[in-house]
KELUM-398834 format. One record per atom (N, C-alpha, C, O, CB): residue in one letter; y, z, x. Coordinates in steps of 0.05 Angstrom, whole numbers, plus 5000, padded with zeros to 4 digits. Each point is the difference from the previous one (the first is absolute). Glycine has a CB too. Layout:
BEGIN
AYZX/...
END
This chain:
BEGIN
M766648195614/M498250215010/M497149885001/M499149894980/M503950485000/V495749675042/V497349905004/V498050204989/V500150235008/V501449505033/T496850184941/T498050184989/T497850055021/T499849865020/T501249974933/A497450385042/A497850075018/A498049775002/A499049945021/A501650554968/L498849384988/L498249775000/L501049775016/L498649885016/L499850274939/A504249795041/A501249785015/A500050055030/A499549825016/A503450074945/Q497750365047/Q500050085028/Q497249975012/Q499749915022/Q504250404970/R494149784993/R497249985009/R499249715004/R498749945020/R500250494957/T501949405005/T499449725002/T501349885024/T498849835014/T500750144937/M503050105054/M501449905024/M498650095026/M499749855019/M504650154955/D494850255026/D498650115024/D497449845004/D499349955023/D502750514969/I496649484987/I497549855002/I500549725011/I498549905017/I499550374945/R504249615029/R500749735009/R500650005030/R499249825015/R502550064940/V499850335054/V500650025029/V497550035016/V499749875021/V504850344967/A493749965003/A497450045014/A498449755000/A498749935020/A501350564968/T499949374990/T498549754998/T501149795019/T498549865014/T500450244938/D503849885049/D501249815019/D499350065029/D499749825016/D504150124951/A496050325039/A499350085027/A497149915007/A499549925022/A503850474975/T494949644983/T497249925005/T499949705003/T498649905018/T499850484955/V503049475011/V500149715002/V501149915027/V498949825013/V501750144938/A501550185059/A501249935026/A498050055022/A499949845020/A504650284963/A493950095015/A498050065021/A497849785000/A499149925022/A501850574973/L498349414982/L498049794999/L501249745011/L498649855015/L499350364945/R504649735033/R501349765011/R500350015030/R499749805014/R502750154942/E498250295054/E500450035029/E497449935015/E500149905023/E503350464969/A494349694996/A497549935012/A499349704998/A498149915013/A500450564977/G503149394994/G499549714998/G498849914973/G499349774997/G500250235051/L500250194933/L498949944974/L502149914981/L502450075003/L493950255005/I502949524972/I501949924979/I499850214978/I497950014987/I501749495025/A502550654984/A499850224981/A502650014983/A502149915009/A494950355022/A502749864945/A502350034982/A499450234981/A497750054994/A503549455009/P500950634987/P499650224981/P499549894972/P501049784993/P501950525035/Y495649854956/Y499949944972/Y502850064988/Y501450185009/Y493649934988/A505849734983/A502650054987/A500050284986/A502150134998/A498549384995/R497050574998/R499750274988/R497150075003/R498349835006/R505550104960/G495650325030/G497250095003/G498249874979/G500350064976/G501350375043/P496549404989/P498349864980/P498250194985/P499149934978/P501149675050/L499250634983/L498250194987/L501650254990/L498850204991/L497449645037/G506450154974/G501750224992/G501850075024/G499349955022/G497150234947/P505949935025/P502050055021/P499150185022/P501049985023/P502449944943/E494850275029/E499250205019/E497349945014/E499150165016/E503550174958/I496149445018/I497449945010/I500149805023/I501249794998/I496950304956/F500649985069/F499949825023/F498449754992/F497950024987/F502550375045/N500549384977/N498549754996/N500349825024/N502249965010/N498450084940/L497149855058/L499949815022/L498449754990/L497750034992/L502650345044/G500949404966/G498649764991/G500849765016/G501650025018/G498350174936/M498949585039/M500649765014/M500049764981/M498149974984/M499950225058/D504249654959/D500149764984/D498049805012/D500249935023/D504650154965/Q493249844996/Q497949835010/Q501049735009/Q498949885018/Q497950364952/N505249655017/N501049745007/N501950005024/N499649855019/N500050034933/S502450305047/S501950015022/S499150185023/S501149985022/S502549934945/E494550265027/E499050205020/E502150195009/E500050095023/E496749574992/I505250404968/I502050205005/I498950284994/I498950044978/I504849635012/I496450515029/I499250284995/I502150144983/I502350005008/I495150015036/R501850104934/R501950144982/R499550305001/R497750095000/R502549504970/V502050565031/V499850295002/V501850144981/V502249904995/V496650055053/W500350274941/W501750194985/W499150285008/W497750074995/W503049604966/N501050485052/N499250265010/N499450214979/N498350185004/N504449715036/G498750094937/G499850224981/G500950265013/G502050005016/G494249774961/T502450455018/T500850255012/T498450055026/T500150225011/T501049964944/A497349635053/A498450025025/A501749935024/A502049864997/A493850044977/S503350185049/S501249925025/S498149815014/S497650034999/S505050405006/A498549375009/A498349805014/A501149955028/A502549985003/A496349814953/R499550195063/R500949955027/R497949845015/R497650024995/R505050415006/V498349405017/V498249835016/V499150175024/V501650115016/V500849464970/T494950465017/T498950175021/T498949835023/T499350105021/T499650254945/A500849395029/A499149815022/A500849724992/A500249944976/A495950365036/K504449545008/K500749724994/K499249825023/K499950085023/K503950074948/R495749605022/R499549795020/R501749764992/R499849894978/R495550275030/T506549765010/T501749774995/T498849755011/T497850005012/T506250304989/G497449484996/G499049755010/G499449804977/G501150034978/G497050215061/S500249574966/S499449794981/S498450114976/S500149884978/S500149785058/K498350554968/K498450124979/K500650304998/K498450175008/K498049494998/P506050414984/P500850284999/P498350164981/P499149914979/P505649955033/Q495050394995/Q498650194983/Q501350285003/Q501050065021/Q494649684983/V504350424975/V501050275001/V498150194985/V498449914983/V506349925019/V495450425006/V498850214984/V502250154986/V501850115014/V494249935019/L503949984941/L502050134984/L498750254988/L498149984985/L504449595005/R498650675017/R499050254989/R501850104978/R502450015003/R495650105042/V500849954932/V501550084976/V499150284992/V497650054996/V502849464989/T501550675012/T499450274992/T501850094977/T502349914997/T496350195050/E500350084937/E501550114978/E499050284994/E497550044999/E503449504982/S500950655015/S499250274994/S499350024970/S500849844984/S502150345054/A495650034956/A499350044971/A502650064984/A501850145010/A493650045004/H504749714962/H502350054983/H499249964971/H497849914994/H505449945043/A498650214945/A499549974971/A502249844987/A502450035007/A495250414993/N501749384982/N501849854984/N499650074970/N497950104993/N502249525041/E501950334950/E499850064971/E500449754984/E501749835007/E499950635001/H496949514970/H500349784982/H499950114971/H498750204994/H499049485039/T503850194950/T500050074971/T498349804985/T500549765001/T504050465003/I493549884981/I498349834983/I500150104972/I500750234995/I496449665044/T502149944942/T499950074972/T497149984990/T498749805005/T506150044988/L494350374993/L497350014990/L500050044970/L501950114989/L496450075054/H499649734943/H499750044971/H499850304994/H498750155015/H499149404980/R503550544983/R499950284992/R498950034972/R501149884981/R502850225049/N494050064967/N499050064973/N501950194986/N501350175013/N494049765003/P504950054958/P502150164985/P499750305005/P502050145001/P498149514965/N497450455037/N499750295002/N499650105029/N499550235005/N498549764949/A502249835064/A499550075028/A502450155012/A502349954994/A494849655011/T502250605011/T502150165013/T500149955030/T501850095014/T497750264951/Q498649505045/Q499849945029/Q499249705002/Q498649904983/Q500250585030/P502049395009/P499049735005/P497050005004/P498950215007/P505549665013/P494249914976/P497249995004/P499350055030/P501549915017/P498049774944/E498350455044/E499150045028/E499249735011/E498449854989/E500150625001/M502649475033/M499549745013/M499450055030/M501250165013/M501749604954/S495150095043/S499350025028/S502149865017/S501749864989/S493450164999/S504750035038/S501949865018/S499749704998/S502049865000/S497850535031/A497849514966/A499549714998/A501249894974/A501149785000/A494750275027/E504050104952/E501149914974/E503049995001/E501349824990/E494850384986/L505250005037/L502950005002/L500949775018/L502049884995/L498150624999/R498349455027/R500749785018/R500249734985/R501749845007/R496150415031/S500649714942/S500049754985/S502649964985/S500649774992/S494450265004/H506550185001/H502649984986/H502349955019/H502349964991/H495950344973/I501349715062/I502149985021/I500049715010/I497949915009/I501750595004/T502749374987/T500149725009/T500349995030/T499349805012/T502850074945/T499050345056/T500250005029/T497250025012/T498450164991/T506250055007/N494949645024/N497450025013/N500050215022/N501950005016/N497349514973/Y498850655012/Y499950225019/Y497549985018/Y498049874992/Y504550424976/P497549825056/P497749995018/P497750174990/P500350174983/P502849755055/T494650024973/T497650164994/T500550295006/T501250075020/T495949534989/G502050584973/G500350285004/G502350124985/G500350254998/G497749695046/T503749894944/T502250114984/T498950124974/T498349884987/T504949775032/T497850584974/T499250144975/T502350024981/T502350005008/T494250265017/F502949764949/F502050004980/F499650234980/F497750074994/F502849435010/R501750634988/R499850214980/R502550004983/R502149915008/R495050375023/I502649824944/I502350034983/I501550255008/I499050224998/I498749544963/K504850215047/K501650225010/K501550144977/K500250244999/K500349535045/S500550074938/S501450104976/S499949804977/S499349775005/S503850505025/H497449824946/H499949834977/H501850094978/H500850244999/H494549655013/K505349934969/K501550084976/K499349804978/K499349775005/K504550435022/A496349904948/A499349844977/A502449834992/A502350104999/A494450254985/V502949395011/V502149824991/V499049844976/V497649974997/V504450015050/E499949914938/E499249824978/E502249794996/E502350045007/E495150334971/G501749415012/G501949784996/G498949814978/G497750024992/G503950015056/P500149784943/P499149814979/P497849815010/P500049925023/P504650124957/D493649905002/D497949815006/D501149714996/D500749934978/D495750405008/P503849515035/P501249744998/P498449804983/P500949794992/P501150295052/Y495549994950/Y498249834985/Y499950074970/Y498649874985/Y498850065056/W504050284951/W500150084972/W502950004990/W501850095015/W494050194991/R504649634969/R502750004989/R500650244983/R502350044991/R497549475009/S498250664997/S500350234982/S501350245014/S500550214988/S495649644987/G504550125051/G501250225014/G498050195011/G500850235007/G503249724965/R493549975030/R498050185010/R500650085029/R500949835015/R495749974954/K502950455038/K500650105027/K497549985018/K497750024990/K505750294991/I497149645044/I497950005020/I500250265016/I502250075011/I497749424992/L497950664999/L500050255015/L499049945029/L497949875003/L501350404954/R502249845062/R499349955028/R500450255017/R501550184993/R499849335002/W497350495028/W500650195021/W501449865022/W499249795010/W496850494978/S506349835021/S501349905024/S499250195023/S500750235000/S503349574973/C494550095046/C498950165021/C501049925028/C500249775006/C495750294966/V504850155044/V500649955028/V497550035016/V498850225001/V506049954993/V494349625019/V497650005016/V500750015029/V501649855010/V495949894955/E501350455049/E500450035028/E497849865016/E497650054995/E504850404997/A498449385026/A498149865017/A500150135028/A502049985013/A498549584961/S497350565034/S499950135026/S498749805020/S497649944999/S502050534980/V502149435039/V499249795019/V499150135026/V501550155012/V501749524966/P494450275032/P499050125025/P501449875024/P501049784998/P494650324980/A504450045044/A501049895025/A498149785010/A497650014994/A504650435018/F498949365002/F498349805012/F501149925027/F502450035005/F496249814950/D499750065062/D500749935027/D498149775008/D497750055007/D503950425006/I499449284986/I498349775004/I501449805019/I502450015004/I495650054951/S500449775058/S501049805018/S499149724993/S497749974990/S502550385047/F501549464967/F499349724995/F500349845025/F501850055017/F499849994935/L496649765052/L500349805021/L501149754987/L498849904980/L497450305048/I506049704982/I501449774988/I500649805021/I500850075022/I501250224942/G497649455030/G500849805020/G498349754998/G499049934978/G502450435051/Y498549494993/Y498749745001/Y497450025016/Y500050105023/Y504449674973/D493450144992/D497549995014/D499649735012/D499549975024/D498650374944/E502149455015/E499949725010/E502749874991/E502050065012/E492849914986/E505149874982/E502449864991/E501450154977/E502449964996/E495649615018/K500550604971/K501150124977/K500450305003/K498650135017/K499349514956/C503950475011/C500650295001/C497950164984/C498849894981/C506150005025/F494750365001/F498150174986/F501250284998/F501850085015/F494349655001/V502850434966/V500650284997/V497450154994/V498549914983/V506350005000/C494650305031/C497750154994/C500550305005/C501550075018/C495549544992/Q501650564975/Q500350295004/Q497850095019/Q497749944997/Q504250124957/L499050085067/L498150105020/L498550254990/L501050144983/L502149685053/P494550234975/P498550244992/P501250255012/P499350224992/P496749505005/G505950255022/G501350235012/G502749925010/G501449844988/G494250365025/H505249915010/H502649945011/H499649885028/H497950045012/H504450334961/A499849495037/A499849885027/A502749995012/A502049974987/A494049764999/T504150305041/T502549995014/T500149755019/T501849985016/T498550524982/S497749324998/S500149755014/S498549794983/S498450074983/S501750165062/I500649524959/I498749794984/I497149985007/I498349954982/I506049805017/T495050295026/T497249995009/T498450224985/T497849964991/T503649865054/A499850424954/A498650234987/A499749944970/A498050074988/A503950255046/A500149554954/A499849934972/A497749814994/A498550044982/A506550025014/H494849745021/H497749814997/H497350135005/H498149954985/H505049685029/N496850545006/N497550145006/N499250184976/N497650044995/N503549955054/S500950134937/S499350184978/S498849854977/S498750124983/S505050185031/L496749444985/L498949844978/L497249905006/L498649904982/L506049965007/R494550175036/R497349915008/R498050224996/R500350215013/R501749465020/P496050304950/P497950214997/P498650065026/P499949835018/P499550034934/D499550395050/D498750085025/D497549835005/D499249975023/D502550494970/T497149434986/T497649845003/T500649725011/T498149845006/T499850424957/V504649665038/V500849745009/V500850015030/V502050135006/V499549744947/P497049995065/P500850015028/P502749865005/P500749814985/P494450195027/A506350095007/A502549875007/A499549715008/A498049945014/A504050505002/G499749384976/G499749725007/G498349854980/G499649765004/G500950375042/S498650004933/S498449854979/S501849804986/S502450054997/S494650354997/P501949374998/P501649804986/P501350134975/P498850174987/P498249465030/R505550284977/R501450104977/R501349774986/R500949805012/R500050645010/H499149584951/H501349794984/H501550154978/H498950084980/H497549575029/G506350404995/G501550164981/G499050285001/G499850135021/G501049474950/E498450515006/E499150284998/E497050035005/E498950224997/E504749854971/W495149715040/W497150005003/W499249995030/W500949835015/W498649954940/F498650405052/F498849995026/F497149894998/F498850024979/F504050375036/F496349505007/F497349885000/F498550105025/F500849945022/F500849654952/V496350575021/V498650135022/V497449845005/V498349974983/V503650485005/P497849445037/P497649845006/P497450164996/P499950235007/P502849515026/V495450134954/V497350134996/V498549975026/V499349775008/V500750134942/S499350325063/S498649995025/S497050064997/S498549965019/S505750175004/D495049984954/D497250074996/D498449754991/D500649884980/D500850595007/D496649455029/D498549764994/D498550024974/D499849804985/D499750135064/K499550304944/K498550034975/K501849964976/K499349864981/K497650465041/L505649794980/L501949964978/L500849714999/L500249884978/L501550595027/W498849415018/W500749715001/W497949834985/W500749844984/W501850245060/N495049974964/N497849844988/N499750064970/N499449824984/N498350175060/A502750274949/A499850074971/A502149864984/A499549914978/A498650535035/L504349554997/L502249864986/L499449704997/L500449894978/L502950455040/T495749545003/T499349724999/T497849954980/T500149814984/T501350135064/D496550234953/D497849964981/D500950054971/D499149864982/D497750295054/Y505050054961/Y501050064973/Y501449754988/Y499649934976/Y500950565036/V501249395004/V501449764991/V498149774994/V500249874979/V503850285047/N494249804993/N498249774997/N498050044977/N499549814985/N500950115064/D498550324948/D497950054981/D500950074972/D498849934980/D498550215058/H504950014960/H500950114975/H502349864987/H500349994976/H498050445040/L503449455000/L502449874989/L499749704999/L501749874988/L501050505029/G495249534994/G499549714998/G501849835018/G500149764998/G498550324956/Y502850055065/Y501749855019/Y498449965026/Y498050135005/Y506250064974/H496849645037/H498849955027/H502150075021/H501749845006/H495249804976/I502950605028/I502250105017/I500249845026/I502249975011/I497150484970/K498449445029/K500149855025/K501649754996/K501049895020/K494650304993/E504649714963/E501649764995/E502850064990/E501649824995/E494249944995/H504850505009/H502750094991/H500849884974/H502349914996/H499050145052/V496949954932/V500749904974/V500350234980/V500349964976/V497349625034/I502450675000/I500650234983/I502849984990/I501849895013/I494950405013/N503849814950/N502749994988/N502050135019/N499950245006/N498149784948/G503949825055/G502150115019/G502550084986/G502150025014/G495949695020/N502050334940/N502450064985/N499750264985/N501050034977/N500049485019/V497650695015/V499550254987/V502350205006/V500750035023/V494349894980/E506250204976/E502150195004/E498950255015/E497850104993/E504549744965/L499250265062/L499050235015/L500150254982/L498450195005/L503249605037/E500050214938/E499950204979/E501249874975/E501449805003/E498950605030/S499249714944/S501049884975/S503049975001/S501550195005/S494750014970/G504749555021/G502949945000/G501149945027/G502449935002/G497950354959/S498149755060/S501149955028/S500449705004/S498449844990/S499350575027/T504449524998/T500449725008/T498649945026/T499949775009/T504550244968/H494350195036/H498549965024/H497149934993/H498750154985/H504350175041/R496049454983/R497449914992/R498449905024/R501049915020/R500949964935/S495450155041/S498249915021/S497249964989/S499650034976/S503250225058/S495449674983/S497150004993/S499150295002/S499750105023/S499549414994/M500450624961/M499550295000/M497850074981/M499749884978/M505050205035/V493750124994/V497950114983/V500250305000/V501050115020/V496049494988/T502050534972/T499850294999/T497050075003/T498349914985/T505850144985/Y495450115050/Y497250075007/Y499950305005/Y501450115017/Y497749445003/N499250594964/N499750295002/N502750144997/N500550205014/N495549745015/G505649964953/G502650134994/G502249945020/G502250114997/G495250244983/R502149485040/R502149935019/R500549705000/R498349854992/R500450555037/K503749524979/K500749725000/K499849885028/K500850125020/K502349974941/Y495849675040/Y499749865025/Y500949714997/Y499549884979/Y496650425034/A505249605007/A501149724999/A499549865026/A499450125020/A504150034947/F496749585032/F499949845024/F501649754995/F500749944977/F494750245036/G505149675008/G501449744997/G503050044997/G501150185011/G494849634969/T505350025004/T502949994997/T501050224980/T498950034979/T501049485031/V502150634998/V501550184983/V502749894995/V501449935019/V496150484998/K503349564958/K502549874993/K501650164980/K498950184986/K499049385024/D504650394988/D501850114980/D501049774982/D501149815010/D500350585021/T498249644943/T500749784982/T503049974996/T500949804989/T494850274988/R505850135032/R502949984998/R501149835023/R498949995021/R501350464956/N502049425017/N501249825020/N501350155023/N501750174995/N499049494968/K498550275061/K501350105024/K499950315003/K501750125013/K501349494985/R495050514991/R499750295003/R498550075026/R501050145017/R499149914933/H497449845052/H498450065023/H498549755008/H498949864983/H500650625004/A500549465039/A498449785010/A497150064997/A499250245002/A504549645030/N494749924964/N497150044999/N498950125026/N501049945021/N498649674946/I498350555030/I498650095024/I497049924996/I499149974978/I504250425030/E495349585014/E497249935000/E498350235010/E500550105022/E500849424985/L496850564977/L498150215008/L497449885010/L498749854986/L503350464980/E497449755059/E497549895012/E497750194992/E499550205012/E503049595027/G496150134940/G497850174990/G500850224981/G502350014992/G495449895051/W500450274951/W500550214980/W501950215009/W499950095023/W495649834960/H506350164999/H501950225005/H500250174975/H500049904978/H502749825055/E497450544971/E500450184977/E503049994993/E501750015017/E494450294996/V504449694961/V502849994990/V500950284993/V498850144985/V500449404996/V503050545032/V501150284996/V503049984994/V501549875015/V495050325017/R504349944947/R502850014993/R501550205017/R498850195009/R500149674944/N503750095052/N501550205015/N500650254984/N499250024976/N502949605050/L499250574986/L500450264987/L502750034986/L501050224995/L496149975039/E504249584959/E502450014985/E499650164974/E498049984987/E503349575031/V500750624976/V499950164976/V500649824976/V502049874999/V499550555026/I496649584956/I500349834976/I500150194976/I498150144994/I499449475027/V504850384966/V500450164976/V500849824978/V502049855002/V499450555024/T497049594952/T500649824978/T502450094984/T500750245001/T494449644997/P506349944988/P502350084984/P499350224979/P501750164993/P500149385013/A495750464985/A499350214981/A500050275012/A500450204986/A496849474990/Q502350355050/Q500050255014/Q502850085009/Q500750244999/Q494649675016/S506349904994/S502650075010/S501849755001/S499149795011/S498950585015/Q504349654963/Q501949785001/Q501750015025/Q501249805008/Q498850194943/T500250245062/T501650015025/T498349935024/T501149975022/T501850384957/Q494549635018/Q498349925022/Q498449764992/Q497649995002/Q502150495013/R501749324975/R498749754991/R498549875023/R500950025023/R502649924942/R494349935029/R498549875021/R501649795015/R501349834988/R494650254985/Q504149955053/Q501349805017/Q497849905019/Q498450165010/Q506350064987/N495249535008/N497949895017/N500749985029/N502449975007/N496149784954/W499550275056/W500349955029/W501449745004/W501749975018/W494250294993/D503549544972/D501249745003/D501449924975/D501249784998/D495350095035/
END
């Protein structure tokens, strides 16, 4: 007899296999996770950095390809949706001898007791509880340990997100779009900020907008020459500045009045990720609109890079 849990797991595997098949049909190298890395019901999308295999686990979410481009550099838009639902977990808390109720705990405090990772917006509450006791393994006198056994309900919000997945140059990338798209062109356009003109130079997730204002151009040049001790006309300014902390994209860049400006060679320190580009004169450095969610905010929306 197949249990409800076993049947649910089989259904998730079937759905995951269908998602993988859709990615492969577009020309991507994809494979399912052997099991849900963040829990059996949690959607997860990742990429092996060495093999560049796209890994998928649907969880209880549904995923479908809404746009694709085949050929030597295939790309797809994958839309992932999940309705609001609730899961239950059993946790154990310390119990004072005279207590009749478990201690009051906030949603964040209860979350720290749950090993499954949940998306941003999930709330937690104690649904039921009972008093339990057992022997203390660290005492030989038979002392009892008093505990609360609590059923915690995790209320998971609905979500509806899209990812752009595929090849930009030689390497594969995954990134979360700021909205949805029904074509690859629309997906790329959604990542370009309104302040960035079409056709502006791009290097991975970075756009470079030519500085057309002569006063700003001269101010940047004077700032470098007078304040940083470099001689911009001789191009001896440090050309290995990270475009942001931890970025592998580097160039001759300065921060002026709160904005970043670069010129000359833009490079990626990773092997075979992006070919160098040359900026003729000053350009403002602008990041694309990829959704970036840190692991501390959400494990189901882990940061994925344009490249």
